[in-house]
C-alpha positions as CSV (number, residue, x, y, z in Angstrom):
1,M,0.0,0.0,0.0
2,T,1.3,3.4,-0.9
3,T,1.4,5.8,2.0
4,Q,0.4,9.5,1.7
5,A,3.3,12.1,1.9
6,P,3.1,14.7,4.4
7,I,1.4,18.0,3.2
8,S,3.4,21.2,2.9
9,L,1.9,24.4,3.4
10,N,5.1,25.9,1.7
11,G,5.3,28.6,4.4
12,G,1.5,29.7,4.2
13,Q,-0.9,29.5,6.9
14,K,-3.5,26.8,7.2
15,D,-6.3,29.3,6.2
16,D,-4.4,30.1,3.1
17,L,-4.7,26.5,1.7
18,R,-6.4,26.1,-1.6
19,I,-7.7,23.0,-3.1
20,Q,-7.1,22.2,-6.9
21,F,-8.1,19.1,-9.2
22,A,-5.4,17.6,-11.3
23,A,-5.3,15.1,-14.2
24,L,-2.7,12.3,-14.6
25,C,-3.2,11.7,-18.4
26,W,-2.0,8.5,-19.7
27,R,-1.9,6.1,-22.6
28,R,-0.3,2.9,-23.9
29,K,1.7,3.1,-27.1
30,R,3.2,-0.1,-28.3
31,G,2.3,-1.7,-24.9
32,K,4.3,1.0,-23.0
33,L,2.6,3.2,-20.5
34,Q,3.1,6.9,-21.3
35,I,2.3,10.0,-19.2
36,L,1.4,13.4,-20.7
37,L,3.2,16.4,-19.3
38,I,2.3,20.0,-20.4
39,T,4.3,23.3,-19.7
40,S,3.1,25.9,-17.3
41,R,2.1,29.1,-18.8
42,G,4.8,31.4,-16.9
43,S,8.0,29.6,-16.2
44,K,7.5,26.7,-18.8
45,R,8.2,24.1,-16.2
46,W,6.8,20.5,-16.9
47,I,3.5,20.2,-15.0
48,I,0.3,18.1,-15.2
49,P,-3.1,19.9,-15.9
50,K,-4.7,21.1,-12.8
51,G,-7.1,23.9,-11.8
52,W,-9.6,25.2,-9.4
53,P,-13.0,23.7,-8.3
54,M,-15.9,24.3,-10.9
55,D,-19.4,25.1,-9.9
56,G,-21.7,22.1,-10.5
57,K,-18.9,19.7,-11.4
58,T,-17.3,16.8,-9.6
59,P,-13.5,17.0,-8.6
60,A,-12.8,14.3,-11.4
61,A,-15.0,16.3,-14.0
62,S,-13.0,19.3,-13.1
63,A,-9.6,17.5,-13.7
64,L,-11.1,16.4,-17.2
65,V,-12.0,19.9,-18.1
66,E,-8.5,21.2,-17.1
67,A,-6.9,18.3,-19.2
68,W,-9.0,19.6,-22.2
69,E,-8.3,23.3,-21.8
70,E,-4.6,23.0,-21.0
71,G,-3.5,20.1,-23.0
72,G,-6.2,19.3,-25.6
73,V,-6.9,15.9,-24.0
74,V,-10.0,14.0,-25.0
75,G,-10.5,11.1,-22.8
76,Q,-12.1,10.0,-19.5
77,V,-11.6,9.8,-15.9
78,R,-10.8,6.1,-15.0
79,G,-10.9,5.3,-11.3
80,Q,-10.8,7.1,-8.1
81,C,-8.6,9.9,-6.9
82,L,-5.0,8.5,-6.8
83,G,-3.8,10.7,-3.9
84,V,-3.0,14.3,-3.2
85,Y,0.2,16.4,-3.7
86,S,1.1,19.8,-2.3
87,Y,2.9,22.6,-4.1
88,A,3.2,26.4,-4.0
89,K,1.4,28.3,-6.6
90,T,3.0,31.6,-7.6
91,G,0.8,34.2,-9.2
92,G,-0.3,37.9,-9.2
93,D,-1.3,37.3,-5.3
94,G,2.2,36.0,-4.3
95,T,2.6,32.3,-3.3
96,V,-0.3,30.2,-2.2
97,P,0.0,26.9,-0.8
98,C,-2.1,24.3,-2.9
99,L,-3.3,20.9,-2.4
100,A,-4.1,19.0,-5.6
101,M,-6.4,15.8,-5.8
102,L,-4.9,13.6,-8.5
103,Y,-7.4,11.7,-11.0
104,P,-6.4,9.2,-13.8
105,V,-7.5,10.3,-17.3
106,K,-7.2,7.7,-20.0
107,V,-6.4,9.8,-23.1
108,K,-8.3,8.8,-26.4
109,T,-6.7,11.5,-28.4
110,L,-5.1,15.0,-28.4
111,A,-6.9,17.7,-30.1
112,K,-4.9,20.0,-32.6
113,Q,-6.8,23.0,-31.4
114,F,-7.7,23.7,-27.7
115,P,-8.1,26.7,-25.6
116,E,-4.5,27.1,-24.3
117,K,-2.7,25.8,-27.3
118,G,-0.5,28.7,-28.0
119,Q,0.5,29.0,-24.4
120,R,1.7,25.5,-23.7
121,R,3.7,22.5,-25.1
122,R,2.9,18.9,-24.5
123,L,5.3,15.9,-24.1
124,W,4.4,12.1,-23.8
125,C,7.1,10.3,-21.7
126,S,7.6,7.3,-19.5
127,R,6.5,7.4,-15.8
128,R,10.3,7.4,-14.7
129,K,11.1,10.3,-17.0
130,A,7.8,12.3,-16.0
131,A,8.5,11.8,-12.2
132,R,12.0,13.3,-13.0
133,L,10.7,16.2,-14.8
134,V,7.9,17.5,-12.4
135,D,9.1,19.6,-9.4
136,A,6.7,18.5,-6.6
137,P,8.4,15.4,-5.0
138,D,4.9,13.7,-3.8
139,L,3.6,14.4,-7.4
140,A,6.6,12.4,-8.7
141,R,6.0,9.5,-6.3
142,L,2.2,9.4,-7.4
143,I,3.5,9.3,-11.2
144,R,6.1,6.6,-10.5
145,D,3.7,4.5,-8.5
146,F,0.9,4.8,-11.0
147,D,-0.4,1.6,-12.5
148,P,-3.7,1.6,-14.4
149,R,-4.0,-2.2,-14.3
150,S,-4.5,-2.0,-10.6
151,G,-7.0,0.8,-10.9
152,G,-4.5,3.4,-9.6
153,L,-1.4,3.0,-7.5
154,A,0.9,0.2,-7.5
155,G,0.9,-1.3,-4.0
């Protein structure tokens, strides 16, 4: 069984903590599991699609909308929340501690046109490479441990 990593408030106060919903987008190509990474808009770091809660949508549905808007992902959420990871979101309001709930999204196809196309790049890679490229250590662990055959995390 995979254990949950401790949550970091990244220097913030507990009432500053914000929740986001994230998509771990995956596919199989020639029998190999691949993970989709996208770049952030500002620093161009490799990340996964994620965003704020959406009125009237479940957390999983919100993650799927973010996967479409940020990465052009056409697919479906497969399974329950894989876990959570914490990170510091930097923006116009400074740095805010965030907790992201991670949902597996099986990718059917990637659209050529999508809302944030000109602002991001996409990269398919192995779990190991994806885990190396992302900054958040607990996200890296969730990616490394991801196994769609077992319904989520290897255990």
